[in-house]
N, C-alpha and C positions, 0 to 999 in steps of 0.2 A: 217466517224465516228470520224476522228481526231478533227472535230469541235464540235462534239456532247457534249463532256464533257471537259470544261476548268477548271482545278483545282484552287481553292483558299483555299482548305482544304483537310485533309488526315486521316491513321488508324492502329490498332495492337491488339494482344492478347497473353497472356501468359497462357500456360496450362501445366498440369502435365502429364508426359509420363509413359508408362508401361514398365517393364523390357523387353529387347529384346528377342524374341523367335519366331521361324518360325516352323509351324507345317506342315508336309507333307500332300499332298492331299490324301483324302480317300473318300469313298462313302458318308461319312457324310457331305462332302462339297457340295453335290447336294442340292440346295434350294428346300424346300417343297413348294408346291403351297399354297398361302395364309398363309405361315408360319405354316401350319398345325394347324390353329387356332381351339381351342376347341369350343364345342357347335354347335347347329344346325344352318344352314343358315336361314336367314329370307325368308319368302314367299313374295317376292316383288310384285308378281302379285295380292296379296290380300290386300296390304297396300294402304291406301288412304291418308296417312299423311307423305309421303316422302318429305323431305326438297327440295325445288327447287334449280336450279342453280342460280347464281348471276344475279342481275339486275342493271341497271344504274339509279336508282331512289332514292339514298341515299341523305342525306343533302349536300348542297354545301359546299366546303371547304376541307381542309385536313382531313384525317382519320388516327387516331393513333391506331395501333394494338399491344397489349402487355401491359406491366406494366410500367407506366410513373408516375413520381412525378411532379404534376402540380405546377406552380409558387405560392408562398405564398403571400398573401396580406400584405400590410404595417402593422406593429405592433406599435400602438400608445404608448403602455406602454414602449417598449424598444427603440422606435425610428427607428427600422429597416425598411428600405424602402421596397416597394413592389418588389418582384422578377419579372423578365421579361421573363425568359426562363424555359422551361420544361426540366427536367433531366431524363435520362434513362441509364441503363447499361446492362440489359439482352441482350444477343445475340439473334437474331431473331426478336427483336422489329423492327417494320417498320412503315413508314409514306407513305401514298399513297394519290394521288389527281389527279383530272381531270381538264382540263382547255382548253381554246382556245383564239385566238386573240393575240398571242405574239410569237416572234421568240426566246425568251430566258426567263428562269426563274432563280431566285436567291434563293438558298436554304440556310437559315441561320442556319447552323449546325456547332458547334464549340467545341473544347476541353475546359474543365473547366480550369480556371486560376490555375497555379501550378508552383512550382520551378523546376519541372521535368515533363513537359507535355508528356503524353503517347499517341502516335498516334493511331488512330482507323481506321479500314477498314470497308467500307460500300459497298454494291452492289447497283448500280443504274440501274434501268430497265425503258426504255422508250418504251411504246407501246409493239410491239412484236419483238423489236430488241434484239440482244444478250446482256445479262447483262454486265456491265462494273464495275470493282472494283476500288473504289476511296479511297484515303487516306485523312483523316481529320488531319491536321498537324498545324505547327506554321509558323509565318511570317519569312522573312529574312531581314537582315539589308542591308545597302547600298552596302556592299562588297559581298553580297550573302551568308552570314553566318546565320545559323538558330538562332533565338532568342527563348525566352520562352513565347512570346506573341502568343496566338492562332489566327489563321486565323478566320475571322468572318463568311465566307460564301464561297460557290462555285457556279458556273454557269452551267446550262445545256442550250446549245445554238445550233444554226444551225437548228432550228425547222421551220416547216411550221406553218401556222396560226391555225392548229389543226382541230378537237379536238385531244388531247393527254392525255395519262394516264401515270403517273410516280410513281414508287415505290422506296423508299430508305430503304435498309435493313441492319441492323447492323450485320456484320460478327464477330466482335471482342467480345470475351466473357468478362464477368463482372470483373473477377479478374485482367484484364489489364486496367480497367477504363470505363468511360462512356462519354456521349455526352450531350451538351446543345442544345436544339432546340428552335429557336425564331420565326419561321414562314417562309412563302414563299412570295417572291415578284414576282408577275407576270409581272411586267414592262409594265403595260397597258392592260394586258389580263384579262380574267374573269374566275373564278372558275365555273366548271360545277358540276352537281349532282355526288356525289361519288358512287363508286361501293358498292352495298349492297350485302353482302353474308349471306345466310341463314344457311349455314353449317359451324360449328365451331369446332376446335380441340384445345386441350391443350396437350402439350408434355412435359414430365418430364424426364430428362436424364443427362448424363455425357459427357465426351469428344467426344464420338461417335456422340451423338445428336448435339453437338456444331460444328461438322465437322472438328475436330482436324486432321490436316495433310492430309485431303482428296484430296487436289490438288497436293500433293507431288509425285515425280516420283519413289520413292523406299523407302524401310523401313528405310534407314539410312540417308535420306536427312535431312538437317537442318530445324527445324520447325520455328525458329526465325532468323532474320538477324539484326545486329546492323546497324542503319541508321545514328546515330550521338551520340555525347557525350555532356553532360550538366555539367557546373561547378556549383555546389551547393553553398549556402551561407557559408557553413563551409569550403569551399575550395576543397572539394572532387569532383572528376569527376565521374558522373554516366552515364552509357550507356542507350540509348533509343533503344529498339529492336522492330521489327515488325514481328509478326508471319505471314508470307506471305502465308502459305499453309493451313490455316483454312478458310473454306468458308461455313458458316452456311446456306446461301441461297441454296447451292447445297447439303446440308445434306439430308439424306433419308426421314426425317420427313417433311422437307419443300417441297421436291419434291412430297411427298404424298399429302400434302395439295393442291398443284397446280393440281395434277391429279384429285382430288375430288372437285375442285372449292370451297375450304373451307378456311376461315380465320384460322390462327394458332397462338397461343401464346406459345412461347418456353421458358422453364425454365431449363437451363442446366449449369453445371459447371464441368470442367475437373478435374479428380482425386477424385471426390466425390462419396460416396456410400450411401446405405440405413442405414447400421448398423455401418460401419466404412469406413475410407477413405484410399486412396493409400498412401499419405504422410501426416503425422500429425506432422509437424515441431513444435519444442518447443524452447524456450530460457530458460536459467538458471537464476533464480532470485538470489538476494544477499544471500539468505539462502541456495542456492544449490538445490532448488526445481524446477522441470520442469514446465514451464508455456506455454500453447498453444499460438502460434503466430497467431494473428488475428483470422481468421476463420478456423484454422487448423483442429479443431475437429468438426466443424459444418457440419452436414450431409445434404443430399438433402431434407429429410422431413422438416428440420428446414428452409432451404433456400426457400422452396416452400411457406412459410408463409409470405415472405417479398415482399415489393413493389420494392425495389432496392436490387439486389443480394448481393452487398457488404456492405450494411448498415443494422444494426440490427433493426433500426426504420426508418420510420414507417412501421408497418406490413400492409400487403395487407388487405383491407376491403372487404371481400367477400360479405358482406351484401349490399354494394353499387353497385354491378354488376347489370346491367339491364338484364332483361330476354333475350333480343335479343343479349346479349353479352356472355351468359353462354355457355360453350362448350357442344355439344351433344356427343363428343368423347374425352376420355382421354387416352393417350398412356404413359406407364411407361416403360422405358428401362434402367434398372440399374442392378448392381451386379458385374460388372467386377472389380471394385476397392475394393469391399468387400472381394474378393477372393485373393487380393494381399497380399504377405507376408511382414514381417519386414526384410529388406535386408541390411539396412545401419548400420554400426558399431556405438557403443556409442562414445560420444565425448572423446578425449584423456584427461588425467588428467591435462595436461598443456594448455588446450584450454582457450582462452581469455574469460573474463567475458561477458556473453550475447551471446556467439557464438551459431549459429544455427546448430543443428545436423540434420541428415536426419530422416527418419521414424524409430527411434530407440526405440519407446515406445511400450512395449508389448501390443498388442491389440487383441490377439486371432488368432488362426489359424483355418480356417473353415474345416480342416481335423478332428477336434475334434467334436464329436456329440453334446456336450453341446454348442459349439460355433455355430454350424449349427442351433440349435434350437433357439438360440438368434437371429440369422439372420432371420430365418423364422418368429418369433414373431414380430420383428421390421418391416419387410416388410408387414406382415398381418395387423399390426396396422396402417401402412401408408395407405394401401388400404382402411381400414375402415375410416380413416380421409378424404381421397379423396371422398369416398362415401357420407360422411356427408356433404361435401361442394358441391358435384356434384351428387345429389340424383337420377337424371334420366339419367346420362351419361352411354354410353358403355365404359367400362374400359378394355384396352388391356395390358396385362403383357407380355413383350417381352424378351426372352432369348437373351443376347447380342452376337454379332458375334465373339468377341475376345476370349470368353471362349471356351476351348476345354477340353477334358478329359486328356490332358497331360500338359496343361498350363492354369493358373499359378499354379494350384494344380491338383493332380491326381483326375480324375472323377469330375472336377469342372463343366463341362457342364451338365453332368447327374444330379448332385446335384442341380444345378440351375433350370433345367427343372422340377425336382421333386418338388422343393419348389413352383414354380409358378403354377404347376398343382394342388398341394395340396391346395393352397390359393383359386384358382378358383373353385375347386371342393367343398370345404367347404362353400364358399359363395353361390354357386349354390344350394347346399343342404339346406342352410338356407333361401332360397327364393330369393336370389339376382342372377337372371339369366343373368345379363348384365356384368359379369366379365369373361374374357376369357384369356387363356394362349396361347402363340404362340412362334415360334422359328425363329429368324432371322438367315440367312444363316451362317454356320460355315466357318470361313475364312481358306484359304489354298493357295497353289501356283497357283491354277487355275486362280485366279482373280488378283493377284498382291497385293502389299501393299502400303499404303501411309506412310508419315513420322512417325517415332517412332512406326512402326508396327501397325498402325491404318488402318481402312478401306480406300481404295482409292475410286475414283469416280465410278469405275466399281462396287465395292461392294455396295456402296450407292445406285446405280441404281437398283441393284438386291433387296436390302432390301426395297426400295421404292415400287417396284412391289409387293413384298410380303405383305407389310403393306397396300397398296392400296386395294389389293384383300381381305385381312382380314376385313378391315373396311367396304368395299362395301358389303361383304357377310352378314353383320349384319344390315347395315343401308340402303342398296339399293341405295346408292349414285352413 
């Protein structure tokens, strides 16, 4: 294995954490089969249109799964040259290809040019071998010190003549940056027909879906590690951190997709909610008014419309999706951050101009009925928007594992379940029988915890089993 992956490139992610809290084990921590998904199971024996498993007859060359911004052509009016690389930032985006006739391939994957390049983590999977995490990073000078120049590529070597299948999966979520992809050099080999998958999923979530802290050893382990410092043009020194414990490839949703032999497009961002977010940082403008910092107040329904998670434009063009790329299953797992309280104090009177407070803006407490109703309406409106974009998809609304009836609010889990069942029931009564509610396992001491009290790999495996069963019960996959 030591010769399988020789790095010339590396990775990272910054995510928002939830307040520390451990809930004792109760009977509620026993996972329900199939997540207790609502609705009747499909009569698989009577169905003749079940989507088959994957086949090896797709177009030759690499296959991109997710949302990517393709290179722009040259602009004669402005004189801007043609771009040569495809950019992407959503975690879970992946590139897969099949080939033969070479003992090594060169993957042209690099960080964007920046005064402070943020390393990115990717998972590299070759055939049926265990996945290997790689960092996409920068070059070093003659003395071995890191520069700000991104490495241009990395190699996968030590291969037989094949055939082989490779998948490169972005673990690092978008708030920590993106990657530029410029192609694959097979070094004399040839591409084979790509894997064609007839089953497709779209997953919409927060830090849990992103795999935040899932490889951590306990609840208080560090999520990020400083790997170097960069001297900026203004003379200040900025740290570069790598969140080593986030692995989206091992997230419950990605595991589910592999269980079902389905392609999956993942759209997640830590700390984000449906109605409000966990942290909504602001800066104070010269007039003393609070102004949201970047995407501080942008919620998941707004992010879902984007091509790049961290860029307001261009929006994703749903109309350009080919029929064979549209998902038959949509999974929404949100709500944990909506239930978070405002816990950080206001800025002190002597704070310097432009200082960033914590989540100190009053944004409602879901203990109040009027706030719960706003949460319900916003969630229901989002489901309606998803239905408009995905008219034939099975839509699963999942209660998150971190919500309990003690944390972060009293009866939070019960309220969340009630909202999802209300939405599913009302849509079912209105003639939309393909919307379901389900409950991901409630966390407790039984399974242990990942960093910052997030689900660890054991919990992700349990959730994957639940979600796999729920989807299979409706689709017969």
